[in-house]
C-alpha positions in Angstrom: 1.8 -16.2 8.6 -0.6 -16.0 11.4 -3.9 -17.6 12.0 -6.6 -15.5 11.7 -9.2 -14.8 14.3 -13.2 -15.6 13.3 -13.2 -11.1 13.7 -10.5 -11.5 11.0 -12.2 -13.8 8.5 -14.9 -11.5 8.8 -13.0 -8.4 8.1 -11.6 -10.0 4.9 -15.2 -10.9 3.6 -15.7 -8.1 4.0 -13.1 -5.7 2.5 -13.4 -8.3 0.1 -17.0 -7.2 -1.2 -15.7 -3.1 -1.0 -12.5 -3.0 -1.9 -10.4 -6.1 -2.3 -6.7 -4.1 -2.3 -8.0 -3.2 0.8 -8.2 -6.3 2.4 -5.0 -7.4 4.2 -4.4 -4.2 5.7 -8.2 -4.3 7.2 -7.3 -7.7 8.1 -4.4 -6.6 10.3 -6.3 -3.0 11.6 -9.0 -5.9 12.6 -6.0 -8.2 14.0 -4.9 -4.6 16.1 -7.8 -4.1 17.4 -8.8 -7.2 19.0 -4.8 -7.1 20.9 -5.9 -3.8 22.3 -9.4 -2.8 22.4 -9.1 -0.1 24.9 -7.6 2.0 21.5 -10.7 0.8 19.7 -12.6 4.0 19.0 -16.8 2.8 20.8 -19.0 4.5 18.1 -22.2 6.4 19.4 -25.7 6.5 19.0 -28.4 4.4 19.6 -28.2 1.7 16.7 -24.4 1.5 16.9 -22.8 -2.0 17.2 -21.0 -3.5 20.2 -17.2 -3.6 20.1 -15.6 -6.9 19.2 -18.2 -8.1 17.3 -19.3 -8.9 13.8 -21.4 -5.2 13.2 -18.8 -3.4 14.1 -16.3 -5.0 11.7 -18.7 -4.9 9.2 -19.0 -0.8 10.3 -15.6 -0.3 10.6 -14.7 -2.5 6.8 -17.0 0.6 5.3 -15.6 3.7 7.0 -12.4 2.0 6.5 -12.8 1.7 2.7 -14.7 5.0 1.7 -12.0 7.6 3.9 -9.8 6.5 1.2 -11.8 8.2 -1.8 -11.1 12.0 -2.9 -13.0 13.9 -0.7 -13.3 17.8 -0.8 -12.3 20.5 1.9 -15.3 21.7 4.2 -17.1 24.5 3.5 -17.2 27.2 6.3 -21.3 26.5 7.8 -20.7 28.5 11.2 -21.9 32.2 11.2 -19.0 34.7 12.3 -18.9 36.6 15.3 -19.2 40.2 14.2 -17.2 41.1 17.1 -13.9 39.6 16.1 -14.2 42.3 13.2 -15.3 45.1 15.7 -12.0 44.1 17.0 -10.1 44.4 14.1 -11.6 47.4 12.7 -11.5 48.8 16.5 -7.6 47.6 17.1 -6.0 46.7 14.5 -7.3 49.1 12.2 -9.2 47.1 9.3 -11.3 48.9 7.4 -14.0 48.1 7.5 -15.0 48.2 3.3 -12.7 45.0 4.0 -14.2 42.8 7.3 -16.3 41.1 5.3 -14.0 39.9 2.6 -11.3 39.0 5.6 -14.4 37.0 7.3 -14.5 34.9 4.8 -11.1 34.2 4.0 -11.0 33.6 7.8 -13.9 30.9 7.3 -12.0 29.3 4.2 -8.0 29.5 6.0 -9.5 27.5 9.2 -10.8 24.4 7.2 -8.2 24.8 4.8 -6.2 24.0 8.3 -7.8 21.3 9.4 -8.1 19.7 6.1 -3.4 19.6 5.8 -4.4 16.8 8.3 -6.1 14.2 6.1 -3.8 15.1 3.6 -0.8 15.1 5.4 -1.9 10.9 6.8 -2.3 10.7 2.9 0.6 11.3 2.1 2.6 9.1 4.7 0.2 6.3 3.8 1.9 6.1 -0.2 4.9 6.3 1.6 4.8 3.5 4.1 2.5 1.3 2.9 5.4 -1.0 1.8 7.1 -1.2 4.9 4.6 -3.1 6.4 2.5 0.5 7.7 -1.5 0.2 7.8 -3.3 3.8 7.3 -5.9 3.8 10.1 -8.4 5.5 8.2 -12.1 5.4 8.9 -10.8 6.5 12.3 -11.3 3.4 13.8 -8.4 3.4 16.6 -8.1 6.4 19.3 -4.8 9.1 18.3 -2.9 6.3 16.8 -2.4 7.2 12.7 -0.5 4.1 11.5 0.1 0.5 13.0 2.1 -2.2 11.8 3.3 -5.5 13.4 6.3 -5.3 15.4 8.7 -8.1 14.6 9.5 -9.2 18.8 6.7 -10.8 21.1 8.2 -7.8 23.4 6.7 -5.6 20.1 4.3 -7.3 19.2 2.6 -3.9 17.7 4.2 -0.3 16.6 2.3 2.4 16.4 2.4 6.0 15.0 0.5 8.9 15.8 1.3 12.5 13.0 0.6 15.3 13.7 0.6 18.6 11.2 1.7 20.9 13.7 3.1 20.5 17.4 0.8 22.8 19.4 -1.8 20.7 17.4 -2.4 17.5 20.2 -4.7 17.5 22.9 -4.2 16.4 26.4 -6.6 13.6 26.5 -4.1 12.0 23.0 -0.9 12.9 25.9 -2.5 11.0 28.2 -3.9 7.6 26.1 0.1 7.7 24.5 1.3 8.3 28.5 0.9 4.5 28.6 1.2 3.3 25.9 4.1 2.8 23.3 3.5 5.7 20.4 5.7 6.6 18.3 4.9 10.6 17.9 5.5 13.0 14.9 4.7 16.8 14.2 5.2 18.5 10.4 6.0 21.6 11.7 6.5 23.9 14.5 4.0 26.5 15.1 6.6 29.4 16.3 9.4 28.7 13.7 7.8 27.3 10.8 10.5 24.2 10.5 9.5 21.3 9.1 10.4 17.6 10.5 10.7 15.6 8.0 14.3 14.1 8.8 12.7 13.5 12.1 10.2 11.2 11.2 10.2 8.1 12.8 8.8 5.3 9.8 10.9 3.1 6.7 9.5 4.9 3.9 10.0 4.0 -0.2 10.8 7.3 -0.5 12.9 10.6 0.9 9.7 12.6 2.9 10.6 16.4 2.5 8.1 19.5 2.3 9.3 20.3 -1.3 7.0 16.3 -1.5 4.2 16.8 0.3 3.3 20.5 -1.3 3.5 18.4 -4.7 1.6 15.7 -3.0 -1.3 18.2 -2.4 -1.5 19.9 -6.0 -1.4 16.0 -7.3 -3.8 15.7 -5.3 -6.8 18.4 -6.5 -5.6 18.0 -10.1 -7.4 14.6 -9.5 -10.1 15.9 -7.3 -11.0 19.0 -9.9 -11.1 16.2 -12.4 -12.6 13.3 -10.9 -16.8 12.6 -12.0 -18.9 13.4 -10.2 -19.4 11.0 -7.6 
């Protein structure tokens, strides 16, 4: 049993007021950030709280809890590039009458692809929680999606970064992980479409599979469809 620091006590009180079921997880997250401040996400803006302050803990408590709520995929707001349509028509032979439909479907596809990453984290979180892994919802931690306490003084923490595809990691996150023991795993290979569930590095309450993930997605949108309006 670890004696809680002042900020951990603040974290527990803050989360008790928001969602008592998340108390222990959020306290563990704040403990991780206290010991690994270089991985804490610095919030920007004129009124952003100072890292390591009580105000910072309160902000992260709200983000940690709110990010667990069901949410909708974003609706594309960008204006399609007319030059792309011209290339589709002039080189790929797409009929002019089909271009508007393709524009819309492309925007929806991009939005859906971006949302899959969130669904992937939710699916994993539901199956690793019983093994001590904390989902870093709310993006309080840079380039880390899950953390848990380690079993030895030599490795006090374990960290895991998950990606949807092997080509979705940027150079900055690679640089961060190069100096820290962050495990990395991706769901699929971009060149072959092959999935990598059998290589998932953490213990789970149920075997993680592609079929299981797709069922989870169906169930998620089933809940979203019938949930009361927020």
